[in-house]
C-alpha positions, 0 to 999 in steps of 0.5 A: 105240772098242771099242764102235764096233768091236763094233757093226761086227762085230755088223752084219757078222755079221748081214749074213753070216747074212742071205740075199740076195734081194728080201725082204731087200734093204730090211734089208741096205740099212739095215745097210749104211748103219749100217755106213758111218756107223760106219766113218766114225766110226772114221776120223774120231772126235770130238775129245772121244774122244781115242783116239790121234788126231793125237798120234802124230806120223805125218806124211808131206809130199806132194811131187812131181807124184803120190803112189803108195802101196804096200800088201802083206803082209810078205814079198811083196818090197815092200821089194825092189821099192821099193829096185829102183825108186828105185835103178834109175830115181831121179835123186834119191837122197833118202830122207826119214824121218818119225817113224813111216814111211819114204818110200823115194824119189822116182822121176824118170820122163818129167819127172815126180817120182813119190813112192813111199810105203810104207803099212805100217799098212793091214793092221796098224793100221787094223782095230783102230781105233788112231790110227796105223791111222787116220792111215795110212788118211788118208795112203792117201786122198791117193794118186793111185794104189795098188799092191797087191803080191802074192806069185805063189806065195801065194794071191790071198786077200791081194788080197781082204783088202787090197781089203776093208780099203781099201774099208771106209775109203772108198777105191774102186779102179778105179771111177768115181763112181756115176752118180746124183744125190742132191738134198736138199730141204725137203719132198715126201718121197723121190722116186726116178726112174730111166732104166733098170730097177733090180734092186738098189734099190726105193723102200722100200730107198732110203727105209730108207737115207735114214731112217738118215741122217735124210733124209726129203726128197730127189730121187734120179735113177738113170742105171744099175742102182745098188746100195745101196752106190752110194747110200750112197757118194753120201750119204756124199760122202767116197769117194775113187776112184783107180786101182789096179795089182795087182803080182804079184811073184816071177814067177820062181818060178811056171810059164809056164802060171800066168804066162799066166793071171795076165797076162790078168787086168785091172789086173795087172802081173807082175814079179820085183823080185829079178831086176829083170824088167819094172820098166820095164813097171810104171813104164809102167803106173803112168804110164798109170794116173796119166794125167798131162799134160806141158806144155812152156814156151816163153819168148818168142823162145826154144826150148821147154824140153823138160827140165822140163815142167809136170805137170798132172792129167788133170782139171785141164789148162786154160791157167788150171790151167797158169798157177796151177801156175807161179805164182798171180799169173800170171793177173793179167798173163795176156793170151792163150796161144800153143799148139803141139801136139795140142790146137791146131787150127793151130800156134800157136793163140791161146787163152784161159784155158779152153783144154784142153791135151793131153799134150806141148803147148808153151805160151807165155804172153803177158802184158798190157803 
């Protein structure tokens, strides 16, 4: 493991020394590809190597409708924030403990169960390649949203350090997957086509990156001004794209002018955990970033159940997804569905399993006789 870490450091040092210009783009692209491969090795080492893999008992069972991970340096008020959120808004006073970590609780919010998870090892364990650090990173990758907790009176350098740590392990914050196509083929070499002018990638750089992955025949189509990092992300294929909120805590200790500047920054939410300022605003922002869809069920001849919605993700919200969420065998008996709400053209609308539902729709499933 030490050798992998040393190789990573050597490459990072060389990249820092290399001036960024057109002449060095090819070389930097190659170094970035090498770095991505080494980092992948660090997250998922071979089973032969041991190296403190899965044997440490770090296990966090996913529960609820969405998982929110909290990251932050010590003394930023993360524990206070967790305790206040779960204490103020939780209807479930459950505190689950596992061998090496603690899930502070589950928040019931707008009918959804949100699991809050402290991720202490992101900073302390991941960079040195210890098994626990790897497992914490793999847990972070299962989150639906990340909260980076920052201290309002300390430098925002903490933000950059945490971002670098997460980015280094394949977690992309507040980004969409790159809009480019990479298709391997048997022969014909590397073909690069683009619908826009490219300022970052040329054919030589693309060939250098592909050769590092031992790919010598591929068709690549760029639909925007992509970078070497974007191409590497697509080739690696293991990147996780998730929303992130920067939670600036202890705002009671800074001036109004500083507060106004921070408030204008994108993806920021300003709170004081100790004084319980804006905790409801933070929960609203979490809900917005999770982009969940609530669907209410309506049994035949009865009123809709508005107390216990079925929660779907924004990407999987068809009637078929709804049925699978209730019971895996429901589709076998499915005839059609009646839908009331914003996705319906008239009330009710008779729909099939492909129909896309909207937030707070009401659905009645009609089964085969």
